[in-house]
N, C-alpha and C positions, 0 to 999 in steps of 0.2 A: 766546259765550264770556264767562264771568264774569271779574271783575277779578282774582280769585285765580288762575284758570287762565291768564290772560294773563301775569301776573307770573311764574308757575312756568315757563311755556313760554319766556319771554325769559331767565330766569335759567339754566335748564338748558342751553338752546342756546348762550348766551353763554359759560358756563363751559367747555363742551366745545370750542367753537371757539377761544377765547382760549388755552386750554392747548395745543391743536394748533399754533396759529400761533407761540406762544412757543417751542415745541420746535424750530421751524425758524428761530428768531431773527427773526421778522417782527413788525411793529408790531401791537399788540392792536387798533388801529383797523380794520385790515383784517379781523380776525376778526369784529368786530361787523358790519361791512358784509356779510361773507359770510353771517352768520346772517340778517340782514334779507333778503338776496337769496333764501336757501333757503326760509325759512318764510313769505315774502310771498305775495301773491295771484298773482304771475306764475310761481311754482314750485310748492311743496307746498300753498300756500294754507292754512297752519295758523293764521295770524293774520288773522281776518276783521274785527277791530275796530281798524283802523289809526289812525283819527282819535283814539281814546282814548289810544293810545300816543304819538302825535305831540304831543298836548297836554301829556302828562307830560314828553316829551323836550325841550320848550322850556326847561324849567328846567335842563337840562344846559348849554345855551348860556349861560344866565344865570350859572351858577356858573363856567363857563369864562372868561367876560368879567370876572367878579369876581376870579378868580385873576390875570388879566392886569393888572387895576387894582392889585392888591396888589404886583405886580412893578414897577409904575411908580415911577421914581426920577429926580428932576431932576438930582441929582449924577451919576448914571450916564449920563443923556442928555448932559449937558454934557461929560463925560469922553470920550464917543465921538461927539461932535457931527459931526465930519468924515465919519465912516463912516455914521452914522445918517441925517443930513440931507443928506449928499452922495450916497454910493453907494446907500443905502437908498431915499431919496426918488426919485432918478432911476430906479432899477430898477423901482419900482412904476409910476411915470408912463409910462416908455417901454414897459414890458411891456403895460400897459393899452392904450396907443395902438396898438401893433403888433398885438395880438390883436384889438382892435376893428376896425382896418382890414382885417385878414385875413378875419374872419368876414363883414364887410360886402360883400366881393367875392362871397360866395355868397348874397347877397340878404337878409341879416339886417339889421334896423333898427339905426341907430346907437345908440339907447338900449339895446337888448339887447346890442349889441357892447361898449359901455362896461361894462355889468354883468358880462358874461362875461370882459372884460379884468381886472376886479377879482378875479373868482373864480380865474382862472389865474395872476395875479400873485403869489399867496400860496405860500409854501413851508412845509414841516412843521417847526415849532419843536421838537416832541417828538422826532421821529425824528432830526433833524440834531444836536440838542444831545446826545442819547444817544450818537450815533456819534462826536462830537467828544471826549466824555469818555472813551469806550472807547479811542480812539486817542491820548489824551494830546495833543490838538491845540487845546485851547481857547485857549492862549496863543500859538499860532503866528500868523503874519501872516494866512493865509487863514482861520484860526479866528476871529480878531477881526473880519474882514470879514463872515463868515457870521453871527456873532452880532449885529453892528450892523445888517445888512440884516433879519434876523429881528425885531429889536426895532422897526424902523420898520414892518415889515409888521403886527406886532401892533397898533401904534398906528393904522395906516391903516385897520384894520377898523372903528374907531369912526366916522369920517366916512362910510365906505362903507355902514354899516348905516343911516345917515340918507339917503344919496343914492340907493341902489339902489331902494328901494320907490317913490320919487318918479319914477324913470325910466320906470315902466310907464304913466304918465298920458299923455293926448293931448298932442301937441307944443304946441298953443296954450295949454295950462294948465301945461305943464311948468315954465317959468321961474318963474311965480308960486308954484307948489306947492313947488318946490325952495328958493326964497328964504324962504318961510314956514317950511319944515322946518328950514333952517339957522338962521333967526332964533330959532325955538323952542329949538333945541339950545343956542344961545349963551346965551339968557336962563336956561333951566333950569340949565345947567351953572354959570353965573355965580352964580345964587342959592344953589345947593347948595354950591359951593366956598367962597363968601364966608361964608355963615352956618353951613355944615356943619362946617367945620374946628374951630371953637370948641366947638360942641355935641357933636361926636363924642367928643372926648377926655373931656369932663366926663361924658357918658353912660356911657362905658366904665368910667371910674373908679367911678361909682355902681354899675354892675352887678358889677364885680370885687369890691366890698366884700362881696357875698353869699357869696363863697368857694365857689361851686358850679359845677362844670364843666358840669352840665346847663343851668343858667341862662345860662352864658356862650355855649354852643352855640346855645341858643334865641335869644339876643340877636343873634348873628351872622346867623342866618337871618332874623330880624325886620328888621334893618337892610338886608340885601341885597334881600329881596323888597319891602320898603317903597319903597326908592328905585327899584327896577325898575318897580313899579306907578306911581309918580309920573311917571316919564318916559313910560310907556305912556299915562297919562291926558292927557299933553301932546301926544299924537299921535306919539310917538317909539317906539323899540323897547325891550323889556324889557332887552335886553343892554346898552344904553347906560347905564341907571340902575345896573345891577350893576357896570359898569366904574367909574362914579363912586364907588360905595360902596367898592370896593376901593381906589381912590385915596385916599379920606378915611382909611380905616383904616391904610393904609400909612404915614401920617404919625404914627401913635401907637406907643407901646411895646408894643402888643398884637399887632403884625403877625405875628410868628412863631407865636404861639399860635393865631391865627385861621387861618393857613395849614394847620396840622395839623388843626384841627377841621373845616375845610371840605373837606379832601381827599377823604374817603369819599363825601360827597354829590356832589362834582364828578365823580369818576371813574365812579361808578355811573350817574348821570344822563347823562353824556357818552356812556357806552357805549350807553345806551338811545337817545340821539339818533342815533348812527351806525347803530344797528339800523334805525331808521325811515328813514334815508337809503338803506340797502341794500334796504329794501322796495320802493323806487321803481324799482329796476333791473329792467328787463324783458328777459330774455334772448332772447325770441322776436323782439323788434324789433332787438336788437343783431346777431342772426345775419344779418339783411339789411343791416345798416349797418357790417359789419366793416371795410370798406376806409376808410369815413369815420372810424371810431375810430382805425385805424392811422395815417391821414394826420394827424388832429388830435393824436395822441400825439407823433408825430415833430415836428410843427410846434411844439408846446409846448416840448419838450426843446431843440429847436434855437434857438427865439427867446429863451428865458430864459437859456440858457447863453451865447449870443452877447451878449445885452444886459449880463449881469453881467460876463462876461469883458472885453468892450471897455471898459465903464465903469471897472472895477477897474484895467485897464491904463492908461487915460487919466488916472486919478487918482493914478498913481504906483506901482502894484504891478508887480512883475516879471512877465514873460509866464507863467512857471510858476505863480505864485500866482494870477494872473488866471484861468488855465484851471481851476485847482483850485476857486476860488470859483464859477465858472460851472457846473462839473459838479456841485458839491454842491447848488446852489440851483435846478437846472433843473426839478425835479419839483414837483408840486402839494403842497398841505398841507391840514390839517384845517379851517382857516378858510375854505378854498374851499367846503367843504360847507355851512358856516354861511351864507356869502354866497349860495350857490346857492339855499338855502331861502328867501331874501328876494325872489327874482325871481318876480313874479306873471305868470300867463298866458303862460308860456314854451311854445313848441311842444314836443310830447312827444318828437319825434325828437332835437331839439337837447338837451333835458334828459338823455336817455339817453346820448347821445354824451359830453356834458360829465361826467356822473357816472362813466362807464366810464373816461374818460381820466384823471380824478383818481385813481381807484382803481388803475389800472395804473401810473401814474407813481409813486405812493407805494410800490407793490409792487416796482418795479425800482430805486428810489432807493438802497437799501443796496448793490445790486450795482454801480451806477454809481460810488458812493463807493469801493467795494472796488477797482475797476480804475482809479480816477482817477490814481493815481501812475504806473501804466504808460503811460497816455495822455499824461500830461505829459512823461515822459521820452522817449516816442516822437516827439512833435511839437515839443518845445522843445529845440533843440540847446544853448542856453545853460544848461539845467538841469544838464547834465553838468559844465559849467565851474563853475557855482555850487557844486555838491556837492564838486567837486574843491578849490575854493578854501576851502570850509568845513573839509574834512578837513586841508588844508594848514595852516590857521590853528590847528586843534587840535594838529597835529603840532609846529608851531612853539612852541606854548605848553608842550608837554611835552618839547621837545628838551633833551637833556642831563640830564633827570631820571632818576635810578636809585633803585630801592627806594622809590619814591614811593607815595602813596595816590591812588586814583582815586575821587572822590566822584560818585556818580550822582544828581544833583539838588542844587541849591543854594538850597533854601528855608530856613526857619528852622532845622530840624535840621541841614542841611548846613552852614549858616553857623556855628552854634554849635560844631559838630565841627571846622570849619576853624580856629577860634580856638584850640582846645585843641592842634591839630596845630602851629600856628604858634608857640605858646608853647614847644613841645618841639623847635622847629627841624626839623620833619618836613615834607618837600615834599609838596604835594598838587596835583592837577589836577581841577577840578570841571567837570562838563558839565551844562548846563541849557537848557531850551527857552523860557524867558521872556526875550524880547529886552530888555525894560526892565530886568529884574533883572540880566541879564548886563552890560548897558551901565553901570548904576550901580555894580555891584560891581567891575567891571574898572577903572573910573575911580578907585575907592577903593583900588586896589592889590591886589585879590584875584586869585588865579590861577584865574579862571573863564572859560570860553569857551562860545559857543553850540554845542550839539551834541546829537544824539539818541542816548541810550545804548541805545535799542532797536534800533540798527543796529550790526552787528558791526564795520564799517569805522571807525565813530567811536571805539569802544573801543580798537581797534588803533592808531588815530592818537594816542590819549591815552597810549600807551605800555603797553598791556596786557602785552606780553611782558617788560617790565622792571619792572613794578609789584610792590610787596610785599603789597598787599591791595587789594581792591575793596569799597567800602561803598555799598550802596543806601540812600540816605537818605530816599527817598519811600515812603510806605506804599501801594504798588501791587503786588499779588501777581503780576499778569500781566506787568508790566514786569520785576519781579524774576526771574521765570522765564525771560524772554528773556535777561537778563544772565547768569544762571547757565548757560543753554544755550551761549551764546557762550564763556564762560570754560571750561566743560567741554570744548568743542571745541578751544580754542587752548592753554589752560594749566590742565589739571585739577588741578595741584598748588597753584594760587594760592588762598589763603583768601578767602572772600567773606562779608561780614557784611551781613545783610539786616534792614531795619526792617519790622515789620508792626504792624497795629493791636492785635490780641490773639492768643490762642492758636489761633484757628481754623485758620490756615494754616501752623502751625509744622511739622507732620509733612510736609506737602506740599512746603514749601520745603527742608526738610532732605533729603528724597528727591531733590530737584532738584539738590543739590550744595552747599547753603549750609553754611558752617562754623559760623556762629552766627546764630541768629534772635532778634532782640530785639523782643519784643512790648511796645508802649507801655503798654497797660492794666496788664499784669502788673508792669512796671517801676515804674509809678506807685504800684501797690499796695505794692510793696516799700519805696519811699521813704516812703509814709505809715506803714507798719508800723514802719520803723526809727525815725522821729521819735517815734511814739507810745510805742514800747518804751523809748527813752531817757528820755522825759518821765515815765514811770511808775517809773523807777528801775532798769531792767535795765542792767547794765554794757555799755559801748560795745563791748568786745571780743566779748561774747556775741552782741550784735546783729549785728556784722559777720560773725561766724562763721555765724550763722543765714542771713544773706543769701547768703553764699558757698555755703553748703550747698544753698540753694534753687536758685540758678543752676546749680550743678554737676549737680543732678538734673533740669535742663531744666524748671524751674518746675512740677514734678509736684505740689507742694503747692497751686499756684494754678490748676491746670487745671480747666476746666469751672465752671459756676455754676448755681444754681437759677433756673429760668425763672419769670417771673410775668407778670401781665397787662401791666405796663408794658414788658415785653420783647417785645411782639408785633411790633415793627418792628426787632428786633435784627438780623435778617437775612432776606432773601427766600428763602434756601435753607437753612432752619434744620435740615432733616433730615440735613445733611452735617456738622454741628458738634456736639461733645460737650456733654453736659449732666449735672448732678447730680440724683439723684432718691432720696428717702428711702422705704424699705420697712419697715413695721412687721411683725415676726414675731409674729402673734397665735397663740393656741392652735390647734394642728392644722396649722401651716405646715410645708411639706416641708423647709425648711432647718434646723429646730430639731434640735440634736444632731449636725449635720454640721460638718466643718471647711471652711474656705474652699478648701483644696486639693482636698477631695473634691467640692465643688460644681463646680469647674472652670469658673468663669465666664469665664476667659480665652478659651475656645474660642468664646464668644459675642462676642468683642472688647469685653468689659466688665470693669471692675475695681472692687474695693471700696475706696473712698476713706477711709471711716471707719465706726466702729461706736459707737453710743451705748447704753450699758448702765447701767441704774439711775442715770441722770442724768449719767454720766461719759462723755465722748466721747474715743475713742482714734483718732488719725490713723494711716493706713497700717498696719492690723493685720497680724500675721504670718500666713503661710499655714496654720499649725497651729491658729489660733484657732477654737474650737468655738462655734457659735452657740447662744443660749439663747432661751427664750420671753420676749417683751417687748423683745428687741433691736431697735434701729432701724439697719438696714443702709443706708449711703449708697453708691449705685453710680454709677459714672462711665462714660459711653459715648455713642454716638449714640442718638437716640431709639428706633430699632428694636431695638438691642442692649439698651438699658435695659428695654424692655418684655419682651423674652425673658428677661432676668435676673430680673425681678420674678416672672414665671411660674414659673421654676425654684425660686425661694426660697419661694413660697407654695403652689404646687399639687403635690399628691402624684401 
């Protein structure tokens, strides 16, 4: 197989698998593993040059560790030191010890036991972070514990990358080789960190003066691969040098730009890495080892959930939060595959069982998280009492309030709004899930209480049946839809004002029952326009009239915008959001001589936003407007509708 054929095979299979896995809301990592399993030598045997792919896939690990280095932050570590170096460190050490002890009972050497302990101690940062964000639980007690443990696990990979290769050596040489490896790591890291800090900032300043994005990207690749090569020459891993490179760049002002530039390389090469991991899965061997796989999977889930849960409970968490943290962190993670690849001369059967257990645990992790709340409520009697006390506290805060405002979220927007309400002597009750923010604000005299507006009982406790208006101050469409659903069930007559980022979800939220939808981006544009118009001499009364008119027409003037290359990351689901597109009516176009009404673009779910004729642009043209040759018609709609409208305007 030629290099081009190999790349085409990997790209085609990966695209298909990841699309399918995304449809079922499963991690893309599992799609890559599935691709490797199917096209590998143990299934369809389509990829006969595995070694070439593995050599390229090593760079995926390099860029993954580089990204972890970029995320490294001493202030962040210090702020979470109790969780990171308390719960996180104890979880990794105890999980490694218990897993090593368990596998040694089945005749595995202690060296391999420790290596497998490191493999299974890891959890999936990518999967769990995504789930926490989706459930609005990053600031919850168990959310902070999970993020702290994941942070330490990411850091623990660095020493494990040094230790695990040394564990494969004979026992009589192990101590010396391990000491030498650790000494090399300390010396290399010290030299790079001491001298690299000053050089890195100066070098990036020098490169940035070229004002070339291509040169900047090339420089990032140069720095990353150079430090990775340096650590490899010192007898250490490529990944360790990449991690250090990320650490150095994280201290410069170029961190955010580097993150964006490196993301495509990291994601593509990491996908290739997981494909090569999947290639190693031999289904024929696993058929005969199914009971060992099942036993190992159950042991992994049980050990990690018990370790995390008991540690969390002993370190001061409530039983409910301890169980939540244990259930969230019990599965394996992507770094487990990275560490597994560092183990040399591992028996094939053990390798197959370990790979399969990691894959299956990551596959069922979202389902464990989904049912974690039911498990907590089922086994923790005090959870009912805590929820009851929380609702009682919310009810006490809103007791006696009539015709008040319920603020869903007390971030910056919620707090600014609360100040306006207070100036007008309007009573409000704010619900928020950030315990630190609630504690600080409540101590300062704000009428805010800890509560989840995504739960109907919390809204009812806040006085939903007596309120005059509900305002969703967080820009979260899913959460807003939940609130709207509960309000429609209990008080369909109650007005609800919803904040959203831009016009993308306006129609969706309006259909869900929102009285007013306030898009941040459009409101910012209105404010910019009002200031600009006043400064150029337009009377203030006319400016205010124009703004009121735009709002009354539900921002129709500002709906949609022209897409460009810089908007490629505007949204992952761009086909579901409106866009503007200019269509030139050249000689022979079908639309010439027809009125907008006759063209009937409305049936395509598309509208004409403007017409430019002989250099003059007319906004919102009348239905009887007749099109002429040379007109530029600006159409607004979803991409598919815009394409259909363009065909109707141009083709006879």
